[in-house]
C-alpha positions in Angstrom: 25.3 -24.1 -8.6 28.7 -22.3 -9.0 30.4 -24.6 -6.3 29.2 -27.7 -8.5 30.7 -26.3 -11.6 27.7 -24.6 -13.2 27.8 -21.0 -14.1 23.9 -20.1 -14.2 23.4 -16.7 -12.8 19.8 -17.6 -11.6 17.6 -20.8 -11.3 15.6 -20.1 -14.4 18.9 -20.1 -16.7 19.4 -23.8 -16.1 15.7 -24.6 -16.8 15.9 -22.4 -20.1 19.3 -23.5 -21.1 19.2 -24.1 -25.0 21.2 -27.2 -24.7 18.0 -29.0 -23.3 15.8 -27.8 -26.1 16.7 -30.2 -28.9 17.1 -33.5 -27.1 14.1 -36.0 -26.9 15.1 -37.3 -23.6 17.4 -36.1 -20.9 21.2 -36.5 -21.3 23.5 -37.3 -18.5 24.6 -33.8 -18.5 21.2 -32.5 -18.2 20.4 -34.9 -15.4 23.3 -33.8 -13.3 22.5 -30.3 -13.9 19.0 -30.9 -12.6 20.3 -32.8 -9.7 22.9 -29.9 -8.8 19.9 -27.4 -9.4 17.4 -29.2 -7.0 20.2 -29.9 -4.3 21.0 -26.2 -4.4 17.2 -25.2 -4.1 16.7 -27.6 -1.3 19.6 -26.0 0.6 18.4 -22.4 0.4 14.8 -23.3 0.8 14.0 -22.0 -2.7 10.6 -23.3 -3.0 9.5 -22.3 0.6 10.9 -18.7 -0.1 9.1 -18.5 -3.5 5.8 -19.5 -2.1 6.0 -17.1 0.8 7.1 -14.2 -1.4 4.3 -15.1 -4.1 1.9 -15.5 -1.4 2.6 -12.1 0.3 2.3 -10.2 -2.9 -1.0 -12.1 -3.8 -2.5 -11.3 -0.3 -1.4 -7.5 -0.7 -3.1 -7.7 -4.3 -6.4 -9.2 -2.9 -6.4 -6.5 0.2 -5.9 -3.7 -2.3 -8.4 -4.9 -4.9 -11.1 -6.6 -2.6 -14.0 -4.4 -4.0 -13.0 -5.1 -7.6 -12.7 -8.8 -6.9 -15.9 -8.9 -5.3 -17.5 -7.2 -8.1 -15.9 -9.7 -10.5 -17.0 -12.5 -8.4 -20.7 -11.3 -8.5 -20.3 -10.6 -12.3 -18.9 -14.2 -12.8 -22.0 -15.7 -10.8 -24.4 -13.9 -13.0 -22.7 -15.2 -16.1 -22.7 -18.7 -14.8 -26.5 -18.4 -14.1 -27.4 -17.1 -17.5 -25.2 -19.7 -19.2 -26.9 -22.4 -17.2 -30.3 -21.0 -18.1 -29.4 -20.9 -21.7 -28.0 -24.5 -21.7 -31.6 -25.5 -20.2 -33.3 -23.8 -23.0 -31.6 -26.2 -25.4 -32.5 -29.4 -24.0 
């Protein structure tokens, strides 16, 4: 973004810039910033990297908490079965 004249320190700064909060439709400046932002993200494979990093953390979490997640899954199954029974009784 710096090379295109925008001084945002990270990708979220462009998204949350207060200048965009008050307009009902995108200004030409906002469109230019968005275009520069997406061009930059494509060049550095931002989306691919973010997906891989997020997925890695999620896989680690799932592995570390497998027993808790299985327990939750079992409880949710019971909750759903109980809700279905309760609904059948009201019909």
